[in-house]
DSSP file (Angstrom, degrees, kcal/mol; ACC not computed):
  #  RESIDUE AA STRUCTURE BP1 BP2  ACC     N-H-->O    O-->H-N    N-H-->O    O-->H-N    TCO  KAPPA ALPHA  PHI   PSI    X-CA   Y-CA   Z-CA
    1    1 A M     >        0   0    0      0, 0.0     4,-2.4     0, 0.0     5,-0.2   0.000 360.0 360.0 360.0 -50.8  -56.5  172.4   47.8
    2    2 A F  H  >  +     0   0    0      1,-0.2     4,-2.8     2,-0.2     5,-0.2   0.882 360.0  54.4 -53.2 -44.5  -56.8  170.3   44.6
    3    3 A G  H  > S+     0   0    0      2,-0.2     4,-2.8     1,-0.2    -1,-0.2   0.951 107.7  48.7 -66.5 -44.8  -57.3  173.4   42.6
    4    4 A K  H  > S+     0   0    0      1,-0.2     4,-2.7     2,-0.2    -2,-0.2   0.934 113.4  48.4 -53.9 -51.5  -54.0  175.0   43.9
    5    5 A L  H  X S+     0   0    0     -4,-2.4     4,-3.1     1,-0.2     5,-0.2   0.935 111.9  48.5 -58.8 -47.1  -52.1  171.8   43.2
    6    6 A Y  H  X S+     0   0    0     -4,-2.8     4,-2.9     1,-0.2    -1,-0.2   0.923 110.8  50.8 -55.1 -45.7  -53.5  171.5   39.8
    7    7 A N  H  X S+     0   0    0     -4,-2.8     4,-2.2    -5,-0.2    -1,-0.2   0.894 110.9  47.1 -56.7 -45.8  -52.7  175.0   39.1
    8    8 A T  H  X S+     0   0    0     -4,-2.7     4,-2.7     2,-0.2    -2,-0.2   0.892 111.1  52.0 -64.8 -44.4  -49.2  174.7   40.2
    9    9 A L  H  X S+     0   0    0     -4,-3.1     4,-2.9     2,-0.2    -2,-0.2   0.942 108.6  50.5 -53.5 -50.0  -48.7  171.5   38.3
   10   10 A V  H  X S+     0   0    0     -4,-2.9     4,-2.8    -5,-0.2     5,-0.3   0.925 112.8  47.4 -59.9 -44.1  -50.0  173.1   35.1
   11   11 A F  H  X S+     0   0    0     -4,-2.2     4,-2.8     2,-0.2    -1,-0.2   0.929 110.9  50.0 -64.4 -43.0  -47.5  176.1   35.6
   12   12 A V  H  X S+     0   0    0     -4,-2.7     4,-3.0     2,-0.2     5,-0.3   0.984 113.5  47.5 -66.4 -54.9  -44.6  173.8   36.3
   13   13 A L  H  X S+     0   0    0     -4,-2.9     4,-2.3     1,-0.2    -2,-0.2   0.921 115.0  44.6 -46.6 -55.9  -45.5  171.8   33.0
   14   14 A L  H  X S+     0   0    0     -4,-2.8     4,-2.6     2,-0.2    -1,-0.2   0.902 114.4  50.8 -57.4 -45.0  -45.9  175.0   31.0
   15   15 A F  H  X S+     0   0    0     -4,-2.8     4,-2.2    -5,-0.3    -2,-0.2   0.962 111.5  46.1 -55.0 -57.7  -42.6  176.4   32.5
   16   16 A C  H  X S+     0   0    0     -4,-3.0     4,-3.2     1,-0.2    -2,-0.2   0.900 111.1  53.3 -53.1 -45.9  -40.7  173.3   31.7
   17   17 A H  H  X S+     0   0    0     -4,-2.3     4,-2.8    -5,-0.3    -1,-0.2   0.890 106.9  50.9 -59.1 -41.6  -42.1  173.3   28.3
   18   18 A D  H  X S+     0   0    0     -4,-2.6     4,-2.2     2,-0.2    -1,-0.2   0.890 109.2  52.9 -65.9 -35.8  -41.0  176.9   27.6
   19   19 A L  H  X S+     0   0    0     -4,-2.2     4,-3.2     2,-0.2    -2,-0.2   0.949 109.2  48.3 -64.7 -40.6  -37.6  175.9   28.8
   20   20 A C  H  X S+     0   0    0     -4,-3.2     4,-2.5     1,-0.2    -2,-0.2   0.943 111.4  50.2 -60.6 -45.0  -37.4  173.0   26.4
   21   21 A D  H  X S+     0   0    0     -4,-2.8     4,-2.1     1,-0.2    -1,-0.2   0.882 111.4  48.1 -47.9 -45.2  -38.6  175.3   23.7
   22   22 A C  H  X S+     0   0    0     -4,-2.2     4,-1.8     2,-0.2    -2,-0.2   0.928 112.1  49.6 -67.1 -48.0  -35.8  177.8   24.6
   23   23 A Q  H  X S+     0   0    0     -4,-3.2     4,-2.6     1,-0.2    -2,-0.2   0.927 109.7  51.0 -63.4 -43.8  -33.2  175.0   24.7
   24   24 A K  H  X S+     0   0    0     -4,-2.5     4,-2.7     1,-0.2    -1,-0.2   0.890 110.3  49.6 -65.2 -39.5  -34.2  173.7   21.3
   25   25 A K  H  X S+     0   0    0     -4,-2.1     4,-1.9    -5,-0.2    -1,-0.2   0.823 111.0  48.8 -67.8 -28.4  -34.0  177.2   19.8
   26   26 A K  H  X S+     0   0    0     -4,-1.8     4,-3.2     2,-0.2    -2,-0.2   0.899 113.1  46.8 -76.2 -39.0  -30.6  177.8   21.2
   27   27 A E  H  X S+     0   0    0     -4,-2.6     4,-2.4    -5,-0.2    -2,-0.2   0.912 114.6  47.9 -67.4 -38.9  -29.4  174.4   19.9
   28   28 A T  H  X S+     0   0    0     -4,-2.7     4,-2.5     2,-0.2    -1,-0.2   0.893 114.2  46.7 -65.3 -40.9  -31.1  175.2   16.4
   29   29 A L  H  X S+     0   0    0     -4,-1.9     4,-2.9     2,-0.2     5,-0.2   0.970 113.7  48.5 -61.2 -54.1  -29.4  178.7   16.4
   30   30 A L  H  X S+     0   0    0     -4,-3.2     4,-2.6     1,-0.2    -2,-0.2   0.877 111.0  50.5 -53.1 -42.4  -26.0  177.1   17.5
   31   31 A S  H  X S+     0   0    0     -4,-2.4     4,-2.9     2,-0.2     5,-0.2   0.956 111.0  48.5 -64.7 -52.5  -26.3  174.4   14.7
   32   32 A E  H  X S+     0   0    0     -4,-2.5     4,-2.3     1,-0.2    -2,-0.2   0.873 112.0  49.4 -61.8 -32.9  -27.1  177.1   12.0
   33   33 A K  H  X S+     0   0    0     -4,-2.9     4,-2.6     2,-0.2    -1,-0.2   0.976 113.2  45.7 -67.5 -49.8  -24.1  179.2   13.2
   34   34 A V  H  X S+     0   0    0     -4,-2.6     4,-2.8     1,-0.2    -2,-0.2   0.929 114.8  47.5 -57.5 -46.2  -21.8  176.2   13.1
   35   35 A T  H  X S+     0   0    0     -4,-2.9     4,-1.8     1,-0.2    -1,-0.2   0.881 111.4  50.5 -63.2 -40.3  -23.0  175.1    9.7
   36   36 A Q  H  X S+     0   0    0     -4,-2.3     4,-2.3    -5,-0.2    -1,-0.2   0.892 111.7  48.3 -65.4 -40.2  -22.8  178.6    8.3
   37   37 A M  H  X S+     0   0    0     -4,-2.6     4,-2.8     1,-0.2    -2,-0.2   0.941 112.2  49.9 -64.8 -46.5  -19.1  178.8    9.7
   38   38 A M  H  X S+     0   0    0     -4,-2.8     4,-1.5     1,-0.2    -1,-0.2   0.847 106.8  53.7 -57.6 -36.8  -18.2  175.5    8.2
   39   39 A D  H  X S+     0   0    0     -4,-1.8     4,-0.8     2,-0.2    -1,-0.2   0.932 112.3  44.4 -67.0 -47.6  -19.7  176.5    4.9
   40   40 A W  H >X S+     0   0    0     -4,-2.3     4,-2.2     1,-0.2     3,-1.2   0.935 111.6  54.4 -60.2 -44.7  -17.4  179.7    4.8
   41   41 A T  H 3< S+     0   0    0     -4,-2.8    -1,-0.2     1,-0.3    -2,-0.2   0.808 101.2  57.9 -64.2 -26.5  -14.4  177.6    5.9
   42   42 A S  H 3< S+     0   0    0     -4,-1.5    -1,-0.3    -5,-0.2    -2,-0.2   0.800 110.6  43.5 -72.9 -19.4  -14.8  175.2    3.1
   43   43 A K  H << S+     0   0    0     -3,-1.2     2,-0.3    -4,-0.8    -2,-0.2   0.855 134.0   1.5 -91.6 -35.9  -14.5  178.0    0.7
   44   44 A R     <  -     0   0    0     -4,-2.2    -1,-0.3     1,-0.1     4,-0.0  -0.978  61.3-132.7-149.1 145.3  -11.5  179.8    2.4
   45   45 A S  S    S+     0   0    0     -2,-0.3     2,-0.5    -3,-0.1    64,-0.5   0.821  98.7  53.9 -67.8 -33.1   -9.6  178.9    5.4
   46   46 A V  E    S-a  109   0A   0     62,-0.1     2,-0.4    -6,-0.1    64,-0.3  -0.918  82.6-143.6-100.2 125.6   -9.9  182.6    6.9
   47   47 A I  E     -a  110   0A   0     62,-3.0    64,-2.8    -2,-0.5     2,-0.6  -0.746  13.0-135.9 -87.2 128.3  -13.5  183.8    7.1
   48   48 A R  E     -a  111   0A   0     -2,-0.4     2,-0.3    62,-0.2    64,-0.2  -0.803  27.8-170.2 -89.1 129.2  -13.8  187.6    6.3
   49   49 A M  E     -a  112   0A   0     62,-3.2    64,-0.6    -2,-0.6     2,-0.2  -0.899  16.5-164.1-123.4 154.4  -16.2  189.4    8.7
   50   50 A N     >  -     0   0    0     -2,-0.3     4,-2.3    62,-0.1    67,-0.3  -0.457  51.6 -79.3-113.2-168.9  -17.7  192.7    8.8
   51   51 A G  H  > S+     0   0    0     65,-0.9     4,-2.1     1,-0.2     5,-0.1   0.875 129.4  49.7 -66.3 -34.3  -19.3  194.2   11.9
   52   52 A E  H  > S+     0   0    0      2,-0.2     4,-2.3     1,-0.2     5,-0.2   0.954 113.1  45.3 -68.1 -48.1  -22.5  192.3   11.6
   53   53 A K  H  > S+     0   0    0      1,-0.2     4,-2.6     2,-0.2     5,-0.4   0.863 113.1  53.5 -53.4 -42.1  -20.8  188.9   11.1
   54   54 A F  H  X>S+     0   0    0     -4,-2.3     5,-2.2     2,-0.2     4,-1.8   0.900 111.1  44.0 -62.1 -45.9  -18.5  189.7   14.0
   55   55 A R  I  <>S+     0   0    0     -4,-2.1     5,-1.9    -5,-0.2    -1,-0.2   0.914 120.1  40.9 -67.2 -39.2  -21.4  190.5   16.3
   56   56 A R  I  <5S+     0   0    0     -4,-2.3    -2,-0.2     3,-0.2    -1,-0.2   0.810 126.4  29.1 -85.4 -26.5  -23.5  187.5   15.3
   57   57 A F  I  <5S+     0   0    0     -4,-2.6    -3,-0.2    -5,-0.2    -2,-0.2   0.714 133.0  26.0-106.2 -18.8  -20.8  184.8   15.1
   58   58 A V  I  <5S+     0   0    0     -4,-1.8    -3,-0.2    -5,-0.4    -4,-0.1   0.812 127.9  30.2-105.1 -54.2  -18.2  186.0   17.6
   59   59 A K  I   <S+     0   0    0     -5,-2.2    -3,-0.2     2,-0.0     2,-0.2   0.863 101.5  80.6 -79.7 -33.1  -19.9  188.1   20.2
   60   60 A A  S   <S-     0   0    0     -5,-1.9    -4,-0.0    -6,-0.3     0, 0.0  -0.451  77.5 -90.5 -89.6 152.5  -23.3  186.7   20.4
   61   61 A H  S    S+     0   0    0     -2,-0.2     2,-0.1     2,-0.0    -3,-0.0  -0.653  88.5  56.0 -93.3 150.8  -24.5  183.6   22.4
   62   62 A P        +     0   0    0      0, 0.0     2,-0.3     0, 0.0    -2,-0.1   0.521  67.0 149.4 -84.3 160.7  -24.9  180.6   22.0
   63   63 A R        +     0   0    0     -2,-0.1    -2,-0.0    -4,-0.1   -33,-0.0  -0.859  23.8 171.7-158.6 121.6  -21.4  179.6   20.9
   64   64 A N        +     0   0    0     -2,-0.3     2,-0.2   -34,-0.1    -1,-0.0   0.180  67.6  69.6-108.7  12.5  -19.6  176.3   21.5
   65   65 A Y  S    S-     0   0    0     42,-0.0     2,-0.3     2,-0.0    42,-0.2  -0.781  73.7-123.5-131.5 169.2  -16.7  177.1   19.2
   66   66 A S  E     -b  107   0A   0     40,-3.9    42,-2.1    -2,-0.2     2,-0.4  -0.845  13.4-155.0-115.0 156.1  -13.6  179.5   19.2
   67   67 A V  E     -b  108   0A   0     -2,-0.3     2,-0.6    40,-0.2    42,-0.2  -0.981   7.7-151.6-133.2 118.2  -12.7  182.1   16.7
   68   68 A F  E     -b  109   0A   0     40,-2.7    42,-2.9    -2,-0.4     2,-0.4  -0.793  26.2-159.1 -84.3 121.3   -9.1  183.3   16.2
   69   69 A I  E     -b  110   0A   0     -2,-0.6     2,-0.5    40,-0.2    42,-0.2  -0.901  12.1-160.7-107.1 135.9   -9.6  187.0   14.8
   70   70 A M  E     -b  111   0A   0     40,-1.5    42,-2.7    -2,-0.4     2,-0.6  -0.990  11.2-151.8-109.7 120.7   -7.0  188.9   12.9
   71   71 A F  E     +b  112   0A   0     -2,-0.5     2,-0.2    40,-0.2    42,-0.2  -0.840  27.3 171.5 -91.5 119.9   -7.7  192.6   13.0
   72   72 A T  E     -b  113   0A   0     40,-2.3    42,-2.5    -2,-0.6    43,-0.1  -0.726  41.1-157.8-125.1 174.3   -6.2  194.2    9.8
   73   73 A A        +     0   0    0     -2,-0.2     7,-0.4    40,-0.2    10,-0.2  -0.590  35.5 156.9-144.9  77.0   -6.1  197.5    7.8
   74   74 A L        +     0   0    0      9,-0.1     5,-0.1     5,-0.1    -1,-0.0   0.512  27.0 114.4 -93.6  -5.0   -5.2  196.0    4.4
   75   75 A Q  S >> S-     0   0    0      1,-0.1     3,-3.4     2,-0.1     4,-0.8  -0.444  73.8-120.6 -62.5 132.9   -6.4  198.7    2.0
   76   76 A P  G >4 S+     0   0    0      0, 0.0     3,-0.5     0, 0.0    -1,-0.1   0.764 111.9  59.6 -45.7 -34.9   -3.8  200.4    0.1
   77   77 A Q  G 34 S+     0   0    0      1,-0.2    -2,-0.1     2,-0.1    -3,-0.0   0.719  98.7  60.1 -72.8 -14.9   -4.6  203.8    1.4
   78   78 A R  G <4 S-     0   0    0     -3,-3.4    -1,-0.2     2,-0.1     3,-0.1   0.822  87.6-156.0 -79.0 -28.6   -3.9  202.4    5.0
   79   79 A Q    <<  +     0   0    0     -4,-0.8     2,-1.0    -3,-0.5     3,-0.2   0.923  30.8 159.5  53.7  55.0   -0.3  201.6    4.0
   80   80 A C     >  +     0   0    0     -7,-0.4     4,-1.2    -5,-0.3     3,-0.3  -0.777  13.2 172.6-113.7  89.6    0.0  199.0    6.7
   81   81 A G  H  > S+     0   0    0     -2,-1.0     4,-2.1     1,-0.2     3,-0.3   0.880  79.6  55.1 -64.5 -38.8    3.0  196.8    5.6
   82   82 A V  H  > S+     0   0    0      1,-0.2     4,-2.2     2,-0.2    -1,-0.2   0.806 102.4  56.9 -63.7 -32.2    3.0  194.9    8.8
   83   83 A C  H  > S+     0   0    0     -3,-0.3     4,-2.1     2,-0.2    -1,-0.2   0.809 106.1  51.1 -68.4 -35.9   -0.7  194.1    8.4
   84   84 A R  H  X S+     0   0    0     -4,-1.2     4,-1.7    -3,-0.3    -2,-0.2   0.938 112.2  43.6 -66.3 -45.3    0.1  192.5    5.1
   85   85 A Q  H  X S+     0   0    0     -4,-2.1     4,-1.8     2,-0.2    -2,-0.2   0.894 115.1  49.8 -63.7 -42.1    2.9  190.3    6.4
   86   86 A A  H  X S+     0   0    0     -4,-2.2     4,-1.9     2,-0.2    -1,-0.2   0.864 111.7  50.3 -63.2 -42.3    0.8  189.3    9.5
   87   87 A D  H  X S+     0   0    0     -4,-2.1     4,-1.5     2,-0.2    -1,-0.2   0.851 108.0  51.9 -73.6 -30.9   -2.2  188.5    7.3
   88   88 A E  H  X S+     0   0    0     -4,-1.7     4,-1.4     2,-0.2     3,-0.5   0.947 112.5  44.5 -65.9 -47.9   -0.1  186.3    5.1
   89   89 A E  H  X S+     0   0    0     -4,-1.8     4,-2.2     1,-0.2    -2,-0.2   0.813 110.4  55.9 -64.2 -34.6    1.2  184.3    8.0
   90   90 A F  H  X S+     0   0    0     -4,-1.9     4,-1.8     1,-0.2    -1,-0.2   0.775 107.0  49.4 -74.8 -27.7   -2.3  184.1    9.5
   91   91 A H  H  X S+     0   0    0     -4,-1.5     4,-2.3    -3,-0.5    -1,-0.2   0.806 108.6  53.3 -72.2 -33.5   -3.5  182.6    6.2
   92   92 A V  H  X S+     0   0    0     -4,-1.4     4,-2.1     2,-0.2    -2,-0.2   0.910 111.7  45.6 -65.3 -49.9   -0.6  180.1    6.4
   93   93 A L  H  X S+     0   0    0     -4,-2.2     4,-2.3     2,-0.2    -2,-0.2   0.922 113.2  49.1 -63.0 -45.6   -1.7  179.1   10.0
   94   94 A A  H  X S+     0   0    0     -4,-1.8     4,-2.6     1,-0.2    -2,-0.2   0.887 110.8  49.8 -63.1 -42.1   -5.3  178.8    9.1
   95   95 A N  H  X S+     0   0    0     -4,-2.3     4,-1.4     2,-0.2    -1,-0.2   0.858 110.0  52.6 -64.9 -37.0   -4.6  176.7    6.0
   96   96 A S  H >< S+     0   0    0     -4,-2.1     3,-0.5     1,-0.2     4,-0.3   0.970 112.8  43.6 -64.8 -48.5   -2.4  174.4    8.2
   97   97 A W  H >< S+     0   0    0     -4,-2.3     3,-1.2     1,-0.2    -2,-0.2   0.895 111.8  53.4 -60.5 -46.2   -5.2  174.0   10.7
   98   98 A H  H 3< S+     0   0    0     -4,-2.6    -1,-0.2     1,-0.3    -2,-0.2   0.775 115.0  38.8 -62.6 -25.9   -7.8  173.4    8.0
   99   99 A Y  T << S+     0   0    0     -4,-1.4    -1,-0.3    -3,-0.5    -2,-0.2   0.217  97.1 105.8-111.7   6.8   -5.9  170.6    6.3
  100  100 A S  S X  S-     0   0    0     -3,-1.2     3,-0.8    -4,-0.3    -3,-0.1  -0.427  79.1-122.3 -85.5 166.4   -4.6  169.0    9.6
  101  101 A S  T 3  S+     0   0    0      1,-0.2    -1,-0.1    -2,-0.1    -4,-0.1   0.630 112.1  64.6 -78.5 -10.5   -6.0  165.8   11.0
  102  102 A A  T 3  S+     0   0    0     -5,-0.1    -1,-0.2     2,-0.0    -5,-0.1   0.560  74.0 130.4 -86.1  -5.1   -6.8  167.8   14.2
  103  103 A F    <   +     0   0    0     -3,-0.8     2,-0.3    -6,-0.2    -5,-0.1  -0.201  29.2 165.5 -61.1 135.6   -9.4  170.1   12.3
  104  104 A T    >   -     0   0    0      3,-0.2     3,-0.7     0, 0.0    -2,-0.0  -0.885  52.2-111.2-137.2 171.3  -12.8  170.3   14.0
  105  105 A N  T 3  S+     0   0    0     -2,-0.3     3,-0.1     1,-0.2   -67,-0.1  -0.031 106.3  80.1 -92.3  35.5  -15.8  172.5   13.8
  106  106 A R  T 3  S+     0   0    0      1,-0.2   -40,-3.9   -41,-0.1     2,-0.4   0.508  90.2  50.4-110.6 -16.4  -14.8  173.9   17.2
  107  107 A I  E <   + b   0  66A   0     -3,-0.7     2,-0.3   -42,-0.2    -3,-0.2  -0.986  60.8 171.2-135.4 125.2  -12.1  176.3   15.9
  108  108 A F  E     - b   0  67A   0    -42,-2.1   -40,-2.7    -2,-0.4     2,-0.5  -0.873  23.2-139.2-129.0 165.2  -12.4  178.8   13.1
  109  109 A F  E     +ab  46  68A   0    -64,-0.5   -62,-3.0    -2,-0.3     2,-0.3  -0.990  28.1 172.1-128.1 132.0  -10.0  181.6   11.9
  110  110 A A  E     -ab  47  69A   0    -42,-2.9   -40,-1.5    -2,-0.5     2,-0.4  -0.890  18.6-154.1-132.7 160.0  -11.5  185.0   10.8
  111  111 A S  E     -ab  48  70A   0    -64,-2.8   -62,-3.2    -2,-0.3     2,-0.5  -0.982   1.6-163.6-131.7 149.3  -10.2  188.5    9.8
  112  112 A V  E     -ab  49  71A   0    -42,-2.7   -40,-2.3    -2,-0.4     2,-0.4  -0.977  13.9-149.7-132.4 124.2  -12.0  191.8   10.1
  113  113 A D  E >>  - b   0  72A   0    -64,-0.6     3,-2.2    -2,-0.5     4,-1.6  -0.745  19.7-124.8 -92.3 139.5  -10.6  194.7    8.1
  114  114 A F  T 34 S+     0   0    0    -42,-2.5     4,-0.4    -2,-0.4     3,-0.3   0.881 110.3  51.0 -53.4 -38.6  -10.9  198.1    9.4
  115  115 A D  T 34 S+     0   0    0      1,-0.2    -1,-0.3     2,-0.2     3,-0.1   0.700 114.5  44.6 -77.4 -14.0  -12.6  199.4    6.2
  116  116 A E  T <4 S+     0   0    0     -3,-2.2   -65,-0.9     1,-0.2    -1,-0.2   0.566 133.2  13.6-107.2  -5.4  -15.2  196.6    6.3
  117  117 A G    >X  +     0   0    0     -4,-1.6     3,-1.3    -3,-0.3     4,-0.7  -0.221  65.4 154.9-154.9  63.4  -15.9  196.7   10.0
  118  118 A S  H 3> S+     0   0    0     -4,-0.4     4,-0.5     1,-0.3     3,-0.3   0.743  75.2  64.6 -58.0 -27.2  -14.6  199.9   11.6
  119  119 A D  H 34 S+     0   0    0      1,-0.2     3,-0.4     2,-0.2    -1,-0.3   0.749  93.5  60.4 -78.2 -20.5  -17.3  199.6   14.3
  120  120 A V  H X4 S+     0   0    0     -3,-1.3     3,-1.3     1,-0.2    -1,-0.2   0.861  96.8  59.3 -64.9 -36.5  -15.7  196.4   15.5
  121  121 A F  H 3< S+     0   0    0     -4,-0.7    -1,-0.2    -3,-0.3    -2,-0.2   0.689 106.6  51.1 -66.7 -20.5  -12.4  198.3   16.2
  122  122 A Q  T 3< S+     0   0    0     -4,-0.5    -1,-0.2    -3,-0.4    -2,-0.2   0.363  85.3 112.7-103.1   6.7  -14.4  200.5   18.6
  123  123 A M    <         0   0    0     -3,-1.3    -3,-0.0    -4,-0.1    -4,-0.0  -0.460 360.0 360.0 -78.0 150.7  -16.1  197.8   20.6
  124  124 A N              0   0    0     -2,-0.2    -1,-0.1     0, 0.0    -4,-0.0   0.453 360.0 360.0 -83.2 360.0  -15.3  197.2   24.3
């Protein structure tokens, strides 16, 4: 009887330890993601993303922040005049947010251009 109780206690302690390690890993990953996003935002208000960045920083968990994404086709061969106008306005909005007193590390602005992340445009 004591052996079963001891084994159960050891199992529970190991399980809780694994949960704590998992939680710490998630917190570390989240902290790294936010730090990276803040670093990019310090250089430009709108973060340029390709498919890999989009999957890692927008689609993947953990994530305790929001990202406003502008999908564009800005390369000259695409001839998207509306994309250019919308992109300019999106940058104005992102700059306004970046320099406002309400700025936090919970909201980011990013863009994905078709020619840099065409796989993103095909995601569900």
